[in-house]
C-alpha positions in Angstrom: 0.0 0.0 0.0 1.4 3.4 -1.0 2.5 5.4 2.0 2.6 2.5 4.4 5.7 0.5 3.3 8.2 -0.5 5.9 11.0 -0.6 3.4 9.9 2.2 1.1 7.4 5.0 1.1 5.9 5.4 4.6 4.9 9.0 4.2 1.2 8.5 4.8 1.8 6.5 8.0 4.3 9.1 9.2 1.8 11.9 8.6 -1.0 10.1 10.5 1.2 9.3 13.4 2.6 12.8 13.5 -0.9 14.3 13.6 -1.8 12.1 16.6 1.4 12.7 18.5 1.4 16.4 17.8 -2.2 16.7 18.9 -3.9 17.6 15.6 -6.2 14.5 15.8 -7.4 12.6 18.8 -6.4 9.0 19.6 -10.0 8.0 18.7 -9.6 9.6 15.3 -6.2 8.0 14.9 -7.7 4.6 15.4 -10.7 5.4 13.2 -8.3 6.2 10.4 -6.9 2.7 10.5 -10.4 1.1 10.8 -11.4 3.0 7.6 -8.2 1.8 5.9 -9.1 -1.8 6.7 -12.7 -1.3 5.6 -11.7 0.3 2.3 -8.8 -1.9 1.2 -8.2 -5.5 0.3 -7.3 -7.2 3.6 -4.5 -9.2 1.9 -2.8 -6.0 1.0 -2.9 -4.4 4.4 0.5 -4.5 6.2 0.4 -6.6 9.4 1.5 -3.7 11.6 -1.8 -1.9 10.8 -3.6 -4.6 12.9 -1.1 -3.9 15.7 -1.9 -0.2 15.5 -5.6 -1.0 15.7 -5.0 -2.9 18.9 -3.0 -0.1 20.5 -4.5 1.5 23.6 -4.3 5.2 24.2 -1.9 4.9 27.1 0.5 3.1 24.7 0.4 5.7 22.0 4.0 6.8 22.7 5.1 3.2 22.0 3.9 3.4 18.4 7.4 3.0 16.9 8.1 0.0 19.1 4.9 -1.6 17.9 5.8 -0.8 14.3 9.4 -2.0 14.6 10.5 1.0 12.5 10.2 4.7 12.3 8.2 5.9 9.2 9.7 8.8 7.3 7.3 11.5 6.2 9.4 13.9 4.3 7.5 16.9 5.7 9.2 20.2 5.6 9.7 22.0 9.0 7.0 24.5 8.1 4.6 21.7 7.3 5.3 20.1 10.7 4.6 23.5 12.3 1.3 23.6 10.3 0.3 20.4 12.1 0.6 22.3 15.4 -1.6 25.0 13.8 -4.3 22.3 13.1 -4.0 21.2 16.7 -4.4 24.8 18.0 -7.4 25.5 15.7 -9.2 22.3 16.7 -8.4 22.0 20.4 -7.5 25.6 21.3 -4.8 25.5 24.1 -1.4 23.8 24.0 1.3 24.3 26.5 4.2 22.1 25.3 4.9 22.8 21.7 8.2 24.0 20.3 6.8 27.1 18.5 4.4 29.9 19.5 0.7 29.7 18.7 1.1 32.5 16.2 4.0 30.7 14.4 1.9 27.5 14.2 -1.1 29.3 12.8 1.0 31.2 10.3 2.6 28.0 9.2 -0.9 26.5 8.7 -2.0 29.5 6.7 1.1 29.2 4.5 0.7 25.4 4.1 -3.0 25.0 3.4 -2.2 21.8 1.3 -1.5 20.0 4.6 -5.3 20.0 5.2 -5.9 17.9 2.0 
């Protein structure tokens, strides 16, 4: 599956994980993404680690890379990563532990609207 390859393009997986860990989507939404992936694809083509992610509990979310057995690479530019924080701020309002200011995050989102696609 494109974007979910352990030894190739893992950009989609990296993006979804980043959105969860950076607070742009809830853990429930994170899991729902993978449920949708399973519903809408041939089961034989779904990487085995997707099933492990579906079984993951919220208190284990920071163990995602241990569960996967690899760290997916996303290829996001720094400003695109900052835009993910902008999404988090727009959706959930207050954040205290992010590496940039709220204004910088929202500016990055405004300048990287494609990240919403």
